[in-house]
VEXDREN-2710 file (C-alpha; in Angstrom, 1 decimal):
% VEXDREN-2710
k/r/px/py/pz
1/MET/27.5/-29.0/19.6
2/GLU/24.4/-29.8/17.5
3/LEU/22.9/-26.7/15.7
4/ALA/19.6/-27.5/17.3
5/SER/21.2/-27.0/20.8
6/LEU/23.6/-24.2/19.8
7/GLU/22.9/-20.8/21.1
8/VAL/23.7/-18.1/18.6
9/LEU/23.5/-14.3/18.5
10/VAL/21.0/-12.9/16.1
11/VAL/21.9/-9.5/14.7
12/ASP/20.3/-6.8/12.6
13/CYS/21.4/-3.4/11.4
14/GLN/19.3/-0.6/9.9
15/ALA/21.2/2.1/8.0
16/THR/20.9/4.9/5.5
17/ARG/22.5/2.7/2.8
18/ALA/24.7/-0.3/2.4
19/GLY/28.5/-0.2/2.6
20/GLU/31.0/2.2/4.1
21/ALA/29.0/5.3/3.0
22/GLY/26.1/4.2/5.1
23/GLN/25.2/5.8/8.4
24/LEU/24.1/3.2/11.1
25/LEU/20.7/4.1/12.4
26/GLU/19.8/1.1/14.6
27/LEU/21.5/-2.0/16.0
28/GLY/19.5/-4.9/17.3
29/TRP/20.5/-8.3/18.7
30/ALA/19.3/-11.2/20.8
31/ARG/20.7/-14.5/21.9
32/SER/18.6/-17.2/20.2
33/GLY/17.2/-18.4/23.5
34/ASP/15.9/-15.0/24.6
35/ALA/12.3/-14.1/24.4
36/ALA/12.7/-10.6/23.1
37/ALA/15.3/-8.7/21.2
38/ARG/17.3/-5.6/22.3
39/ALA/17.7/-2.6/19.9
40/ARG/19.4/0.7/20.2
41/LEU/18.8/3.7/18.0
42/ILE/22.2/5.3/17.0
43/ARG/22.6/9.0/17.6
44/PRO/24.1/10.4/14.3
45/ALA/27.5/12.0/14.3
46/GLY/28.1/15.3/12.7
47/GLY/24.4/16.2/12.4
48/ALA/23.6/13.7/9.7
49/ARG/19.9/13.4/8.8
50/VAL/17.7/10.5/7.8
51/PRO/16.9/10.5/4.1
52/PRO/13.1/10.7/3.5
53/ALA/13.0/7.4/1.6
54/VAL/14.8/5.6/4.5
55/ALA/12.4/7.3/7.0
56/ARG/9.4/6.0/5.1
57/VAL/10.5/2.3/5.1
58/THR/11.9/2.3/8.7
59/GLY/9.8/4.8/10.6
60/ILE/13.1/6.1/12.0
61/SER/13.1/9.9/12.1
62/ASP/15.6/12.6/13.1
63/ARG/13.6/13.2/16.2
64/LEU/13.8/9.6/17.2
65/LEU/17.5/9.5/16.6
66/ALA/18.1/12.5/18.8
67/GLY/17.2/10.2/21.8
68/GLY/19.6/7.5/20.6
69/VAL/23.0/6.4/22.0
70/PRO/26.5/6.6/20.5
71/GLU/27.2/3.5/18.3
72/ALA/30.1/2.6/20.5
73/GLN/27.7/2.3/23.5
74/ALA/25.3/0.1/21.5
75/TRP/28.2/-2.1/20.3
76/ALA/29.6/-2.5/23.9
77/GLU/26.2/-3.8/25.0
78/LEU/26.1/-6.3/22.2
79/VAL/29.6/-7.5/22.9
80/ARG/28.7/-8.1/26.6
81/ASP/25.8/-10.3/25.5
82/ALA/27.9/-12.1/22.9
83/ALA/30.8/-12.9/25.3
84/ALA/29.0/-15.8/26.9
85/LEU/28.7/-17.6/23.5
86/GLY/32.4/-17.8/22.8
87/ALA/35.1/-15.9/20.9
88/PRO/34.2/-15.4/18.2
89/ALA/30.5/-15.9/19.0
90/PRO/28.4/-17.7/16.5
91/ALA/26.0/-15.2/15.0
92/VAL/23.3/-15.1/12.3
93/ALA/21.9/-12.3/10.2
94/HIS/19.6/-12.2/7.2
95/PHE/21.3/-10.9/4.1
96/ALA/24.5/-10.5/6.1
97/ARG/26.3/-8.8/3.3
98/PHE/24.5/-5.7/4.5
99/GLU/25.4/-6.1/8.2
100/ARG/29.0/-7.2/7.8
101/PRO/30.6/-3.8/6.9
102/PHE/29.0/-2.2/9.9
103/LEU/29.9/-5.0/12.3
104/GLU/33.5/-5.1/11.0
105/ARG/33.8/-1.3/11.5
106/LEU/32.4/-1.5/15.1
107/SER/34.7/-4.4/16.0
108/ALA/37.8/-2.6/14.8
109/GLY/39.3/-5.9/13.5
110/CYS/38.6/-7.9/16.6
111/ALA/37.1/-11.4/16.1
112/VAL/33.9/-10.8/18.1
113/LEU/31.3/-12.4/15.9
114/GLU/31.4/-15.2/13.3
115/VAL/28.3/-14.3/11.1
116/VAL/26.4/-16.8/9.0
117/CYS/23.7/-15.5/6.5
118/THR/20.3/-17.1/6.7
119/HIS/19.6/-15.8/3.1
120/GLU/22.6/-17.8/1.9
121/ILE/21.2/-20.9/3.7
122/ALA/17.8/-20.4/2.1
123/ARG/19.3/-19.8/-1.3
124/ARG/20.6/-23.4/-1.2
125/LEU/17.6/-24.9/0.5
126/PHE/14.9/-23.2/-1.6
127/PRO/16.5/-22.5/-5.1
128/GLU/13.0/-22.4/-6.7
129/LEU/11.3/-20.1/-4.2
130/PRO/10.3/-16.9/-6.0
131/ARG/11.8/-14.6/-3.3
132/ARG/13.9/-15.2/-0.2
133/SER/13.6/-11.9/1.6
134/LEU/13.1/-12.0/5.4
135/ARG/9.4/-11.3/5.0
136/ALA/9.0/-13.9/2.2
137/LEU/10.8/-16.6/4.2
138/THR/9.2/-16.0/7.6
139/GLY/5.8/-15.8/5.8
140/TYR/6.6/-19.1/4.1
141/PHE/6.8/-20.7/7.5
142/GLY/3.6/-18.9/8.7
143/ARG/4.9/-15.8/10.6
144/ALA/4.3/-12.1/9.7
145/VAL/6.9/-9.4/9.7
146/PRO/5.8/-5.8/10.3
147/SER/6.0/-3.5/7.3
148/LEU/8.4/-1.0/8.9
149/ARG/12.0/-2.2/9.0
150/ARG/13.0/-2.0/12.6
151/SER/15.9/-4.0/14.2
152/ALA/14.0/-5.5/17.1
153/GLU/11.3/-7.0/14.9
154/HIS/13.9/-8.2/12.3
155/VAL/16.0/-9.8/15.0
156/GLU/13.0/-11.8/16.3
157/ALA/12.0/-12.7/12.7
158/THR/15.5/-13.9/11.9
159/GLY/15.6/-15.9/15.1
160/PHE/12.4/-17.6/14.1
161/LEU/13.7/-18.3/10.6
162/TRP/17.0/-19.7/12.0
163/ARG/15.0/-22.2/14.0
164/GLN/13.1/-23.4/10.9
165/LEU/16.2/-23.6/8.8
166/VAL/18.1/-25.7/11.5
167/GLY/15.6/-28.5/11.1
168/LEU/15.9/-28.5/7.3
169/LEU/19.7/-28.4/7.5
170/ALA/19.6/-31.5/9.6
171/GLU/17.8/-33.3/6.8
172/GLU/20.7/-32.2/4.5
173/GLY/23.2/-33.8/6.9
174/VAL/24.4/-30.4/8.3
175/SER/24.1/-30.5/12.1
176/THR/27.1/-28.6/13.5
177/TRP/28.4/-25.0/13.3
178/PRO/31.7/-26.1/11.6
179/GLY/29.7/-28.3/9.3
180/LEU/27.4/-25.4/8.4
181/ARG/30.4/-23.1/7.6
182/ALA/31.9/-25.8/5.4
183/TRP/28.5/-26.4/3.6
184/LEU/28.2/-22.7/2.9
185/GLU/31.7/-22.5/1.5
186/GLN/30.8/-25.0/-1.2
187/PRO/30.1/-23.2/-4.5
188/VAL/26.6/-23.2/-5.8
189/GLU/26.6/-25.1/-9.1
190/PRO/26.0/-22.7/-12.0
191/GLY/23.3/-23.5/-14.4
192/ARG/20.1/-22.3/-15.9
193/ARG/18.0/-20.1/-13.6
194/ALA/15.5/-22.3/-11.8
195/ARG/11.8/-21.8/-12.6
196/HIS/9.7/-20.5/-9.8
197/ALA/8.2/-23.2/-7.7
198/PHE/5.2/-21.7/-5.8
199/PRO/4.4/-23.2/-2.4
200/MET/0.6/-23.1/-3.0
201/PRO/-0.6/-26.6/-4.0
202/ARG/-1.5/-26.6/-7.7
203/GLU/-4.7/-28.6/-7.1
204/LEU/-5.9/-25.9/-4.7
205/ARG/-5.7/-23.1/-7.1
206/LEU/-7.1/-25.2/-10.0
207/ALA/-10.2/-25.8/-7.9
208/ALA/-11.2/-22.2/-7.9
209/PRO/-14.5/-21.9/-9.7
210/HIS/-15.2/-20.2/-13.1
211/ALA/-17.4/-17.6/-11.4
212/PRO/-17.2/-14.0/-10.1
213/GLY/-16.3/-13.4/-6.4
214/LEU/-13.6/-12.6/-3.8
215/TYR/-10.4/-14.5/-3.2
216/ARG/-7.9/-14.5/-0.3
217/MET/-4.3/-15.6/-0.5
218/LEU/-3.4/-17.2/2.9
219/ARG/-0.3/-18.0/4.8
220/THR/0.1/-21.5/6.2
221/GLY/-1.3/-20.4/9.5
222/GLY/-4.4/-18.8/7.9
223/ASP/-3.4/-15.2/8.0
224/VAL/-4.7/-13.2/5.0
225/LEU/-2.0/-11.9/2.7
226/TYR/-4.1/-10.4/0.0
227/VAL/-7.8/-9.9/-0.9
228/GLY/-8.8/-9.5/-4.5
229/LYS/-11.9/-9.5/-6.7
230/ALA/-12.4/-11.4/-10.0
231/THR/-14.9/-11.8/-12.8
232/SER/-13.6/-15.4/-13.0
233/LEU/-12.0/-16.6/-9.8
234/HIS/-10.4/-19.5/-11.7
235/HIS/-8.8/-17.3/-14.3
236/ARG/-7.7/-14.6/-11.9
237/VAL/-6.1/-16.8/-9.3
238/ASN/-4.3/-19.0/-11.7
239/SER/-3.0/-16.0/-13.7
240/TYR/-0.6/-15.3/-10.7
241/PHE/1.2/-18.5/-11.3
242/ARG/1.6/-18.5/-15.1
243/LYS/4.2/-15.8/-15.6
244/GLN/7.9/-16.5/-14.8
245/HIS/9.3/-13.1/-15.7
246/GLY/8.2/-9.5/-15.4
247/VAL/6.3/-10.0/-12.2
248/HIS/6.3/-7.2/-9.6
249/GLU/8.6/-7.8/-6.6
250/ARG/5.8/-7.4/-4.0
251/THR/3.7/-10.0/-5.9
252/LEU/6.6/-12.5/-5.9
253/GLU/7.2/-11.9/-2.2
254/MET/3.5/-12.6/-1.6
255/LEU/3.4/-15.7/-3.7
256/SER/6.5/-17.0/-1.8
257/GLN/4.3/-17.1/1.3
258/ALA/0.8/-18.0/-0.1
259/ARG/0.1/-21.6/0.7
260/GLY/-3.6/-21.4/1.2
261/LEU/-6.6/-20.0/-0.7
262/SER/-10.2/-19.2/0.2
263/PHE/-12.9/-17.6/-2.0
264/GLU/-16.4/-16.3/-1.9
265/VAL/-18.6/-16.7/-5.0
266/THR/-20.9/-13.8/-5.8
267/GLU/-23.7/-13.5/-8.4
268/SER/-22.0/-10.7/-10.3
269/ALA/-18.6/-9.0/-10.8
270/LEU/-20.2/-5.8/-9.4
271/GLU/-21.0/-7.4/-6.1
272/ALA/-17.6/-8.8/-5.8
273/ALA/-16.1/-5.3/-6.4
274/LEU/-18.4/-3.8/-3.7
275/LEU/-17.5/-6.4/-1.1
276/GLU/-13.7/-6.1/-1.7
277/PRO/-13.2/-2.7/0.2
278/ASP/-14.8/-3.9/3.4
279/GLU/-13.0/-7.3/3.2
280/ILE/-9.7/-5.4/2.9
281/LYS/-10.4/-3.2/5.9
282/ARG/-11.6/-6.3/7.9
283/HIS/-8.4/-8.3/7.4
284/ARG/-5.8/-5.5/6.7
285/PRO/-3.8/-7.7/4.3
286/PRO/-0.1/-6.6/4.0
287/TYR/-0.1/-6.9/0.2
288/ASN/-3.2/-4.8/-0.5
289/VAL/-2.2/-1.2/-1.2
290/GLN/-5.4/0.3/-2.4
291/LEU/-8.6/0.6/-0.3
292/THR/-6.7/0.3/3.0
293/GLU/-7.2/2.6/6.0
294/ALA/-3.5/3.4/6.6
295/ASP/-2.9/7.2/6.5
296/ARG/-6.2/7.9/4.7
297/ALA/-9.4/9.7/5.4
298/ALA/-12.4/11.2/3.7
299/TRP/-11.7/14.9/3.8
300/PHE/-14.0/17.9/4.1
301/CYS/-13.3/21.7/3.8
302/ALA/-14.9/25.1/3.7
303/PRO/-16.2/26.5/0.4
304/ASP/-12.9/28.3/-0.1
305/PHE/-11.0/25.0/0.5
306/THR/-9.6/26.1/3.8
307/GLY/-10.2/24.4/7.2
308/VAL/-9.6/20.8/6.0
309/ARG/-11.1/18.2/8.4
310/PRO/-11.6/14.4/8.4
311/ARG/-15.2/15.0/9.4
312/ALA/-18.0/17.1/8.0
313/SER/-19.2/20.1/10.0
314/PRO/-21.1/23.3/9.4
315/GLN/-17.8/25.0/8.6
316/ALA/-16.3/22.1/6.6
317/ARG/-19.3/21.3/4.5
318/VAL/-17.7/20.6/1.1
319/GLY/-16.6/17.0/0.4
320/PRO/-15.8/14.2/0.7
321/PHE/-12.4/14.3/-1.0
322/PRO/-9.6/11.7/-1.0
323/SER/-6.7/14.1/-0.9
324/GLN/-5.8/16.7/1.7
325/PRO/-2.8/18.0/-0.3
326/LEU/-5.0/18.6/-3.3
327/LEU/-7.3/20.8/-1.2
328/ASP/-4.4/22.7/0.2
329/GLN/-3.1/23.4/-3.3
330/VAL/-6.5/24.6/-4.5
331/ALA/-6.9/26.9/-1.4
332/ALA/-3.5/28.4/-2.3
333/PHE/-4.7/28.8/-5.9
334/ALA/-7.8/30.7/-4.8
335/ALA/-5.5/32.9/-2.7
336/GLY/-3.1/33.6/-5.6
337/SER/-0.2/31.9/-3.7
338/ARG/2.6/30.0/-5.5
339/ALA/2.1/27.3/-2.9
340/ALA/-0.6/26.1/-5.3
341/LEU/2.1/24.5/-7.4
342/GLY/3.9/22.8/-4.5
343/PRO/6.2/23.6/-1.6
344/GLU/8.9/26.2/-1.9
345/ARG/11.7/23.6/-2.3
346/TRP/10.4/22.5/-5.7
347/GLY/7.7/25.0/-6.6
348/PRO/8.2/27.9/-9.1
349/PRO/10.2/31.0/-8.2
350/ALA/8.0/33.9/-7.2
351/ALA/8.6/36.0/-10.3
352/VAL/7.9/33.0/-12.6
353/PHE/4.7/32.2/-10.8
354/ALA/3.5/35.8/-10.9
355/GLU/4.1/35.9/-14.7
356/GLY/2.2/32.7/-15.3
357/HIS/-0.6/33.7/-12.9
358/ALA/-1.0/37.0/-14.7
359/ARG/-1.3/35.2/-18.0
360/LEU/-4.0/33.0/-16.6
361/ILE/-6.1/36.0/-15.6
362/ALA/-5.5/37.7/-18.9
363/THR/-6.6/34.6/-20.8
364/HIS/-9.6/33.5/-18.7
365/GLY/-10.6/36.7/-17.0
366/GLU/-10.5/35.2/-13.6
367/ALA/-8.6/32.7/-11.3
368/ARG/-11.4/31.1/-9.3
369/PRO/-10.6/27.4/-9.5
370/LEU/-14.1/25.9/-9.6
371/ARG/-15.5/28.2/-12.2
372/LEU/-12.4/28.0/-14.3
373/GLY/-12.2/24.2/-14.1
374/THR/-15.9/23.8/-15.1
375/ARG/-15.4/26.1/-18.1
376/LEU/-12.3/24.2/-19.2
377/TRP/-14.2/20.9/-18.9
378/LEU/-17.2/22.2/-20.9
379/ALA/-14.7/23.4/-23.5
380/GLY/-13.3/19.9/-23.9
381/ARG/-10.2/20.0/-21.8
382/ARG/-9.3/16.8/-19.9
383/VAL/-6.7/15.8/-17.4
384/GLY/-4.5/12.8/-18.0
385/ASP/-6.4/10.5/-15.8
386/ASP/-9.4/10.6/-13.3
387/ARG/-7.4/10.3/-10.1
388/ASP/-7.4/13.1/-7.4
389/GLU/-3.7/13.8/-7.2
390/VAL/-1.4/16.6/-6.3
391/LEU/0.9/17.9/-9.0
392/GLU/4.2/16.3/-9.5
393/PRO/7.5/18.1/-8.8
394/ARG/8.9/20.1/-11.8
395/ARG/12.6/20.6/-12.4
396/GLU/12.5/23.8/-14.4
397/TRP/9.6/26.2/-14.2
398/THR/8.5/28.7/-16.9
399/ALA/5.6/31.0/-17.1
400/GLU/4.0/28.7/-19.7
401/LEU/4.3/25.7/-17.4
402/VAL/2.8/27.7/-14.5
403/PHE/-0.1/28.7/-16.7
404/THR/-0.9/25.1/-17.9
405/SER/-0.3/23.7/-14.4
406/LEU/-2.8/26.1/-12.9
407/GLU/-5.3/25.2/-15.6
408/GLU/-4.8/21.5/-14.7
409/LEU/-5.2/22.2/-11.0
410/ALA/-8.5/24.2/-11.6
411/LEU/-9.8/21.3/-13.7
412/ARG/-8.9/18.7/-11.0
413/ALA/-10.6/20.9/-8.4
414/ALA/-13.8/21.1/-10.4
415/LEU/-13.9/17.4/-11.0
416/ALA/-13.1/16.6/-7.3
417/VAL/-16.1/18.8/-6.2
418/ARG/-18.4/17.2/-8.7
419/ARG/-17.4/13.7/-7.6
420/ALA/-17.9/14.8/-3.9
421/ARG/-21.5/15.9/-4.7
422/TRP/-22.1/12.7/-6.6
423/LEU/-20.9/10.5/-3.8
424/THR/-23.1/12.4/-1.3
425/ARG/-26.1/11.7/-3.5
426/LEU/-25.2/8.1/-4.0
427/THR/-25.4/7.4/-0.3
428/ASP/-29.1/6.5/-0.8
429/ALA/-29.7/4.7/-4.1
430/SER/-31.2/1.7/-5.8
431/LEU/-29.7/-0.1/-8.8
432/VAL/-31.0/-2.8/-11.1
433/TRP/-28.5/-4.2/-13.6
434/SER/-27.6/-7.3/-15.5
435/GLU/-24.2/-8.8/-16.5
436/GLY/-25.6/-11.5/-18.8
437/GLY/-27.6/-13.4/-16.2
438/ALA/-30.8/-12.6/-14.4
439/PRO/-31.3/-8.9/-13.3
440/ARG/-29.9/-8.0/-9.9
441/LEU/-31.1/-5.4/-7.3
442/LEU/-28.8/-3.4/-5.1
443/LEU/-30.0/-1.1/-2.3
444/VAL/-27.7/1.4/-0.7
445/GLU/-28.9/3.0/2.5
446/ALA/-26.8/5.6/4.3
447/GLY/-23.8/4.5/2.3
448/GLU/-24.2/0.8/3.4
449/LEU/-25.1/-2.2/1.2
450/ALA/-28.5/-2.8/2.7
451/HIS/-29.7/-5.4/0.2
452/ARG/-28.5/-7.3/-2.9
453/GLY/-30.6/-10.0/-4.6
454/ALA/-32.8/-10.9/-7.5
455/ALA/-34.5/-7.8/-9.1
456/PRO/-38.3/-7.5/-9.2
457/ALA/-39.9/-6.5/-12.5
458/GLY/-40.0/-2.8/-13.3
459/GLU/-37.9/0.2/-12.3
460/PRO/-35.7/0.1/-9.2
461/PRO/-37.6/1.0/-6.0
462/VAL/-37.4/4.6/-4.6
463/PRO/-34.5/4.4/-2.2
464/ARG/-35.2/4.8/1.5
465/GLY/-33.6/7.9/2.9
466/HIS/-33.8/9.8/-0.3
467/GLN/-35.2/12.8/1.6
468/ARG/-32.2/13.1/3.8
469/SER/-30.4/16.5/3.3
470/ALA/-26.9/16.7/1.9
471/ALA/-25.6/17.8/5.3
472/GLU/-27.1/14.8/7.0
473/ARG/-25.5/12.5/4.4
474/ARG/-22.1/14.1/4.7
475/GLU/-22.3/14.0/8.5
476/GLY/-22.0/10.2/8.6
477/PHE/-19.4/9.8/5.9
478/THR/-16.6/7.3/6.8
479/LEU/-13.6/6.2/4.8
480/ALA/-15.3/2.8/4.4
481/ARG/-18.4/4.5/2.9
482/PHE/-16.3/6.7/0.7
483/ASP/-14.4/3.7/-0.8
484/ARG/-17.5/1.7/-1.2
485/LEU/-19.3/4.5/-3.2
486/ARG/-16.2/5.2/-5.3
487/VAL/-16.1/1.5/-6.2
488/LEU/-19.8/1.6/-7.1
489/THR/-19.2/4.6/-9.3
490/THR/-16.3/2.8/-11.1
491/GLU/-18.5/-0.3/-11.6
492/LEU/-21.4/1.9/-13.0
493/LYS/-18.9/3.3/-15.5
494/ARG/-17.9/-0.3/-16.5
495/LEU/-21.5/-1.3/-17.0
496/VAL/-22.1/1.7/-19.3
497/THR/-18.9/1.1/-21.2
498/GLU/-19.8/-2.6/-21.7
499/GLN/-23.4/-1.5/-22.7
500/ARG/-24.9/-3.6/-19.9
501/ALA/-28.4/-2.9/-18.8
502/ALA/-28.4/-0.6/-15.8
503/ALA/-31.0/1.6/-14.1
504/LEU/-30.0/3.8/-11.1
505/ARG/-32.5/5.6/-9.0
506/LEU/-31.7/8.4/-6.5
507/GLY/-35.2/9.5/-5.5
508/PRO/-38.8/9.6/-6.7
509/ALA/-37.8/10.8/-10.2
510/PRO/-37.4/8.1/-12.9
511/ALA/-34.2/6.1/-12.9
512/PHE/-31.2/7.1/-14.9
513/THR/-30.6/4.6/-17.7
514/GLY/-28.5/4.4/-20.9
515/PRO/-27.6/7.8/-22.3
516/SER/-28.7/9.7/-19.2
517/LEU/-26.6/7.6/-16.9
518/ALA/-23.7/7.9/-19.3
519/ARG/-23.9/11.7/-19.3
520/ILE/-23.7/11.8/-15.5
521/LEU/-20.8/9.4/-15.3
522/GLU/-18.8/11.3/-17.9
523/TRP/-18.1/14.0/-15.4
524/LEU/-16.9/11.5/-12.8
END
């Protein structure tokens, strides 16, 4: 029977790890003519638990597995569906080296399935494609795969990929199942590693203009894979395709799918940077990590850092902050709890924490995080970077490490509060700046980009809404507004660092320029 007419069983396994040591978590399958896949969560034997790293990439938790079925039951259902296809049934899986040990164990030596690997087929058909993962290949043909690795979605994606590969195999003269098996058994000729051949047409990326703006990497169907900003669209877009080595795996996977490109030219790099957060939230591209909405919020809390909420209120009136765990740690610090330095499983022992905490009070005379952090900053102490992060796990705790870690946490808390106050003020602002061309004017009203255009002569205008109270400004804070104003702050720092002309006005008082603007931004 011709491959184009042959019905096969598409199979996928999710497990804690590859090989015999792996615990099967989910088994999915479908006959290639079916509209939807079937999948069964596998109830673990012996109380085995899902490793946290596996839970993150699959979304499969111990709670979900508690409602699963024994693996023998799932296998019996699969065998019933496979029986109509022959013995052994022709089957396909992507990267079948992962599936085969589990399928062989479940079949107990019986010839139930004859599995062909779509990855091996693609390795021969696309030797120059940067990546041949399931997501990369299905994206190359214009279809998205969800980020969580679940069997039903992977079965449907593999079935889609199989149908695309069958047409290409026919062009290679491979049109039957025995012919495919024989073709796959032929060794791949050794040789030099092929250079990456990117599917995006070269003339398309070379046409990107030498101007600032936004660019979007697109699948063949027009889905947005990635949104980025650039000072020069031409230079930035083409930089993706110049390197052959040392490129991040996610980038190579994206470039294996990107076959289209669109861009939006802006008058300045600052405007491109400000448009990027909203564009990412609008399209939700799978290869953008920063500035997305997934599992993020702008957080508010009480003055003692308790009562953390994703919305401002009379009780939660301090904020916005990007990190809830940081607020929890600072609240624990203020209460003198060792939870300030992490959960019990990797935090310091109680006696070690008490010794380090006592040393902190003896040295500084107090342990109030905001006052202590401000004093440390004014004394010249700095943290390693300007990100709002929780502390990393420590392997071995000493009183000295507790002491320095509490100082660092106090410093982060003081900076986070100062940034929150700054972002609240920045919700109504006017900015005039120049990046080498004609001066530009930006008006921010209630955290939104109300106007951007050519700047009139003189100082920036008094911003509308400057009389609104801090409580009124916090009340309307959204994650989109939070990201937008943080990006604006970053761009202001860049202008000051590059010694560009910039004047920022927050009310009727004169605009901040030059040294005065630099002094404000130094804290942020």
